[in-house]
N, C-alpha and C positions, 0 to 999 in steps of 0.2 A: 503493498500499501506506501509506505511510503522509501521511496529507494531510489533518491536522487543522489545520495553519499554512498549506493552500494560498493562503487568500486573501490573509493577509498576504504571504507572500511574493512572489505573484505580482503584488500592487502594489508591493513593493517593486521588484522585477524593473523591470516598466515603467518606474517612477519614471529607474531607472538607465537602461535601454536609450533616453529622451528625453536623457540629457545631450550632450553635443558629445562627437565622438570623441574628444579628447584628455582627457577628464578622469583622474583618480587610480584606479589597481587597488587592489584591495583582495583580498589573500589572507589566507585561505581565499573563496571565491569566491563569489557570489550563489550561495543554495541549497544550500548544503554542510550536509551531515546529521555532525553531529562526535558522537561519543562520548565522553558525560561524563565526566571523569577523564582524558581521552587528551590526548597531550601534541602541541602545534603552535607552529607560527611565523605570527607574526601578521605583516603584511607587505605597507606601503602604498606606491606607485608614483606620484609625481608627472611628468607630463607635462614639467616645468622645476624650474629652481630654485625653490625656497622659501624664506624663512627659516626658521628653527624658531621664532620667536615667535609666527609667525603659524599655522602649523600646531596643530589641534585636532583630537587624533584621543578617539575614546567611544565606551563600548560602555553600550550600555538608559539613554543620557544620562548616565553618569559617566565620569569618564576614566579612562583605558583604564591610564596609571598603577596608579591607587587599584584598580579592579578585579581587575589581574593582579599589582599588589603589587613593579613593580620598573618603572624609566622605561625608554621606547623609546630604542633608539640611533639618531639621525638620521644618515645618510651624506648629506652635501650636494650632494656632484655624482656619483652612484653611476657605476664604470667610468669616472672621469674625463671625464664627457658631463653634458649639461644634463642632469640631472635627479636629481630631489632623491627619495628612499627614506626610510621609517620601519621600523624592524621591531622587533618584539618578539619574542625567541626561547623556546622551551621554556615555554610557556605552556600553563595547563587553565583547562575552564570544569566544575565541578563540581556546578552545578545543572541539572538539567534546564530545559528551557523554550527558548522563541524568541527570539535576540537581536540586536537591529539594531546593526550597527557603523556609526558616522559617521565620515568625514574631511572638515576643511576647511582649506583654505590660504588663506584669508581671504577669498576672494573665491566658491569655487563650492564646494560641497557634496555627495558620494558617501556612499551609502547602499547597503549589503548586508544580507540578513538572513540567519541561521543558524537550525538546529536542533539544538539541543543535547537528545540523548535518553538517559537512563538505561535501566537494564534492569533484572530482576528481579533479587530478594533474591536469591533462590537458583537453582543451575543445576539446568538440567533434565536436561543430560547432561554426564556425568564426560569424555567425549574427546569431541572433531572430524576425523575425515578429511575432507581436499576434495583430492577426486580431479581433476585435471587434465589430460582431451587438449589437448594444445596443435594449434592448427587444427582439431581433431576437430568434422568437420561430418554431417549430417544422412544423406551418400550416402558417410561412412567409416561412420556405424551401420549401416545398410542393407546394404553390400556386406560388414561385419565378421558380419550375422546370415547371410547366405545362406551362407556360406561355412562357417561356426563350427556351424551349427544347420542347414540344408538345409532345403526345401520339400518337401509331400507333400500332393496330392488339394487346393493352393492356397494350404495354411497351413504356416507354418513349423514344424518338427520340435520347436522348446522358447525361451525367454528367453534375452537375452541378460542376464544380472546385472545390468547397467547399466539395461534396459529395466524391469526385476521389481523394480520401487519405487515406494511406495505414493503419491508426490508429484514433480510435475513444474510445470516453469514455464517462461516463454521469457524470457531474459534480450539487451536489447539493448547493444550492446557500444562505442557512439561515447565518442570524450573531448572534451578541451574546446578541440580543435583541427581534428579532421576527422571524420568520417563513418565514416573507416575506421582502424582500433587495430592495435596493434601489442602483440605477447607483453609489454610492460613492462607500458604504463599499464593493460591490458588487468588483468590480474594485477594491480598495485597496487590497482586497483579492489577486487578481492578480500581485499588484505591492509589495506585503509588505511581501508574506506569512502568515497574520496574520487576524484570523476576527474582524470586530468591529460590531457598530450598525449603524443601519442605519442613513444617513447625513454625515458621515464623513470620513477622508480622512486621511492616513497615521500615525494615531494617535487610543489609546484605550479610550474608553467613560467615564470619570472618573466626579467628583464632580466639577471638578475646574469652577469659571465662565466663563473664559474669554477661549473664543473658541482656542486660539490658544497657550493656558498653558496645555491642555491634553497631558499624557505621549506618545510622539511618538516613532514610527518604523522606520527602513530606507525604502526607496523606492529601486525600482530597478533601478532607473536614480541613482541613489546613489552608489550603490552596482558598476552599471556598469563602471561608470565613476571614481570609484579606480580603477578598470583596465584597464584605459585607451580610451575607447572606447567611441564611439560617439552613441547618443540618440535622437530618435526623437518622437514626439507625433503633429499625422495630421488627423483632424475631421472634419463633415462640422457642427458639432455644434459648439457654440462659443467657441474659445480654454480655457475658463476656466470653464467650466463646468464638469461635477462631474468626467466623465469615463477620457478624458485627463488629467486634474487635479491629477487624482491617480496618475501619473508618476511622480510630485513633491511633491503636497500638504502635508500640516502637519498642519491639520484644523478640529474640530469638528463640524463646522457648512461649508457646503459646496459651500453655496452662499456666502461666504468671498471671492467676484471675486477680489475685490482691493488686498487683501492681497495675491492671488494667484496670480497673476499677477507678486510680487514679488518673490512669492515663484519661480516661471518660472526661473526669471532673475537671482537670486542666485543661481540657481541649473547648471547655466552654460550649460541646456540642448543646442542641437546643432540645432536639427530644430521642428519647433512647427507655426502649419498652423491649420487656422481654422475661426470663424468668431470671434465677440466681441469686434470691436476694441475701443467702448467706454469707457472701463476700463484701458485703454494703456494713454489713454490722458489727461493731466494734467486738472483739474475741471476749469481753467478758458477760455478753449477749447469748443465751442458752440457742445453741443450733449452729452459732457463729462460726466462719471457715479463717475468718479475718485472724493474722498473728499481729497484731496492734490492738489498739483500743481507739482507734478511730472509726467515728460515730460516722458514714459518707451519707446516709442518705437524711440525716441532721444538716451535713455538709453543701447537701444540694438544696435543699427547703432553707438554707439563708442565704445560700445566693438565688434565692430566688424563684425554685421550681416549685413546681406541683408538683403531690407525690399520689400515686393511684397504687392499689395493690388491688383492685379490680376492675371488673368491666365497667359498672357502674359507677364509681372514684371518676376513672378514667372518662367516662363518657361528660361527665360534669364537670370537668376541668377545660377539658375541648370546647364546651358549650358554652361557656361563660362568657365570650366575649374577652376575656384581659388573658387569659391564660399565652403567655410567647414561649416558656420553657417546661419542659413536664417530662418527670424521670416514673416509669411504672414498672414496676415488681409483682407479677401474679404467680410466682409459683418459688420454691426454695431451688426447684431443679430446672426442667423443663417445661414450658407451658405443653399441656396435654395436644395432642394432634388430633385433629377431625374428627375421627371415627370414632375415636373417645368421647371426645367432648361432645359431640353432639347425638350420639344414636345409643353407642353402647353402655356410656358412664362409667368405663375403665379406665388405668390409671390410676391418677390422683385424684381424679376429678370428685369424689365425695369430699378430698380434705380442701380441695380451691373450687369450689362448684360456680362461680362466676369468674371465669379467664375469659378475654377475649381471642376470639380467633384471631388470624392474619389481619383479614380486609378491615375485618374492626377496629382493632389497633393502625391499619394503615387508614382509614380515614381520620380517628381521632389525630393521627399527627399530620395529617392534610390540613387540617382546620388549626389546628396550633402555630405550623411552618408559613402557613399563607398568609399570618399576619404580617411578616417581612417584604415590604416594600422591594427589596434587592433580588425577593427569589430565594428558592432553596432546593437542595438538594437531599434527596430521600432514600436510603437503602431500606429494601424491604426483603425479608428472609423466609423464608416458607423451609427452613430447618429440619422439621423431621423426615421429609423425603429420603432425605441421606441416611438419618438413623433408623428408621425402619426399612429401608432397604440393608444395611449390616445387619439388622436381625431377622432378614430374611420373613419380612412382616408385608406379602404385598398388597394385601388389602387396604393397612394403616398407609403407607407409602402412597399407592392410587389416591386414596381420598384426600390426601394433604397437598398432590398434585391437581386435585379440581379446586383445592382452597388455593393454592398460588394463583389458577387462573381465574378464580373467582374474584380475586384481589385486583389483577391485569383488567380485569373487566371494570369494576369499578372505578380503577384510574383513568381510564380510557372514557368511561362517561363524565368524571370530574374533571379532567381536560377539556372535554369539549364542553362543558358548564361556564368554565374558566379562562377563556380567553383561545384556547389548544395554543400555549407556549410552552407547554409542558414536553421533552424528550421522554418519552419513555424506552427503557432498555430492559429487554428479556431475555436473561440465561440462567445458567449455571456453573455454579465452580467447576465442578467434575464430571464424572458418570461414573454408573455402575455398570457392569456386565450382565445386562438385566435385557431379556426378549418375551415379547409374547410368542408362544408357541402352539396356543390352541384354548382347550377347552376343559373341564372336570366333568364329566355328567353323574351323578350321583344313582341314574337311573338304571345305567348298565349291569348287567350281571355280573355276579361277582366278588369276593369280599377284597379282591386284591386292588386296592384305589388306583395301583399304577396303571391298570387295564382298562381304565375309568378317563383315560385321559384321551380326549380325541384330537386327531393333528388331519392335516389338507381338509379334503372334501367332510371327514367323520368331524369336525370341531363344530362347524356351524356357528349359530352366535350363542353368546350366553342369554340368561332370562333374569336378568337383574329387572324390578320392576322401574316403573316411568320416573326419572331422576325431579327433585323439588327443584325452584326457583332457582335455587345457587348451583343445579348441577350434581349434587347426590343421590344416588338412589338408596331407599330407605333402609336398606338389606345387602348385607355379602353372603347369607349364608344361603344364596339359592341353591336350587338343584343341576343348575348349569351353569359354571362359573369360568371366568378368565382365570388364563393357567400363565401365569409371569414366573418365569424363573429365571436362577442366578448361575455365570458359566464361572464364579470364582466364589469355593466356600468349602468349610470345614465338615467333619463329619459329622452327621446331622440325620433326624429320622424325621422325614416326609410324609406327614399325613393328608397332603391333599386338600386341606380344608383350610377355611381363615380361622386365626385364634379369636375366639368370643371372647375367652377369661382374660384375656392379657397378652399385652407384645410377647412376642416371640424369644424363645433364647435359644437359638440353637445349639450350641455346643458349650461346657463347662471347664475347668482343671481338674481334673482328679489329683490324687495323691500325691503323685512323682512329680506335677505339673506339664501332662501331656494334657493336650486337646482335646476332650472326648466328647460324642454326641451324649445329647441332655436324655436320659430315660424318662425325663417324664413323659415326651411324644411317640413313647414305643408302643401305640395304640394297637387295638386292629385295626388291618388295612395299613396300616403306614408301613412305609420301605426306607430302610435303611441305606444312605448315602454315601457312600467314602467319598471322604474329603480328594481336593485338588490342591489343597494349600497346606505348609508345611504345622504339624501340630505337636513340636517340640522346637526348643534352642529360642535366639531372640525375634524370628518370623512370625514366631506360632499364632495360631490365629481360630478365636473361638467366636468367630462372624464373617460375613461374608465381606470383601475388600472391592478399594477402588480400581476403575479401570483407565487406562491413558487415552483412550478415545475422545474426538472430537467435541465441543459442546455445541448445542445450536444457541444462535443470539439472533433474535428478532429484535426492531424496534419502529419505532412510530414517532412524528411531529417534526418539530425542527431540530435541523441537526444530523436526522435519522438514514439521510440520502449516505452519510461516510460509512453505513452499516454493506458489505457486499462481500463475495467471494470468501476465500479461506483468509483468516485473520489470525494472530497472537494476543490471547489476552490481553499481555501488557496494551495492546492497541485500543482497547475498550476505556480506558482514561484517557487517550488523546481523544476521542469522539467527545466524550464528557467536555474536557478542557478547549477543545474547538467551538465547541454549542454555546460553552458557558464563556468565553474570551477570558479563560481564565490567566492568562500571562499579563504580566504587566505590559504597558506603552511605555517603553521609554523615552526620553525626549533623544533625535537622534542617531536609536538603534540600528547598525549595521551588520548584515550579516558577518561572521568573522569567518573566514576560510583556513581553514586546517594547514600546516605543514607538514606536508609529508616526507617523514624521513624512514629510512631501511632499519629494523632493528637488530641491534648488534649482539 
């Protein structure tokens, strides 16, 4: 998509790859795309100890200290090991163009190329709503369309809101360390425009020992706040979970929940809603998961945030006409998914009977955020598609996909009623290896459920009841139901039936640490399915895992025409930045041409 600098960067990359394995590492990495004016940390890691007088760091041939207006910090022996590092914290480049960063230890030279890009002078969109179906895959999309729209004469009876959008692209999801991503570095790519490694949020993965010391890159929240915009993140996961946390966090370890809560507070994000209240409570409070006595709920309230613990309280705060900041924490863990919340009343619904679903959270957020005259950015996550895919609970995953679609439909209607000036983007952070392969028909003879699976012409059509106004059939335990299966799983017992008494737990750890099939599901008609994932060692899996397939991005609204073809997931940040004109417009800014040098 952005290929004008391709020849230069390819030359630099080839030169870099020709260096010995022990060559110094530079962050941001080679071929990084950097929003003009955004803040980041420049770090160099040498494989050995280097004296300060031998280190030379330049940007387009000029001394880095002069370019950035500050001297770099030199860490002679980082982590008390034989490796010197150089770091410049919180720097920025305001002039678009190709940049060559060069570092020398007196003997060896390493170079990387960056593309610093600007944005239009004026935004084409006032607002952006970014929908992320966590783990949302083509199989989920197809199954949700079957259940919520139905099929007649070989054609669907309607379109999903996520499908009925004029622009579509495929996004690759690989990170800097693996072809398989997790929710952290995948969402990080969307909210920073940079690639990173598994478990990282808002940082490049360096050798720093402290998870908060890795080289940072600016988030979408920080860029939008600089423009005076409002920002929100709503989810049915814990609010500290990877995808919503990508809006504010800078940590190598996504599980740093206590630090992430502080990052939410420091970011001044305007709306945040989900589960995960224990990490907001001081450790002296029963049920708290904090290691300090900071009361973050109290801190947010003192900072002017309305606080809601139920849907009723959320709706009241959003409707009062005055609330501009809202913190909603509706569960101690994840908010229950659509099937449990609306129909089965399982999970934690008895303990938290007044939880909002994702569309309800989103509509409350829109009321609050739209009170900012400068516009807003809102990230909306249907998180439990992923969690139910991991637990191999297809009906729950499908219903949360329908919930995502319901939220998108409501957002499109809101945008139409409010000026059609909102860019709406719908995608996943990563995929699962799930596919619709047929149906299961209880009326076929015999006790063996495996032989009740219909494929090809024998699959026919499932017999779910007609969906309600939100697209949900009111029953999943019908006699002929969809067969959605996973291609990557542990040992488990397949019952071929919906899990009506609660979320599936396919495998558990036995006394010697081996992952084994959960005997709870060894019931008449069930089939033992040998796993194809490790059951011992560091990669031992007790659940289904992510896949490396591309995800689908669909878009509508001003700026959506940038979505086409095959793109990197990090390109999504640039689409939003362009639509909102997030790069500052420095006086007399001109492109800076990178100086080409051969690496030595």
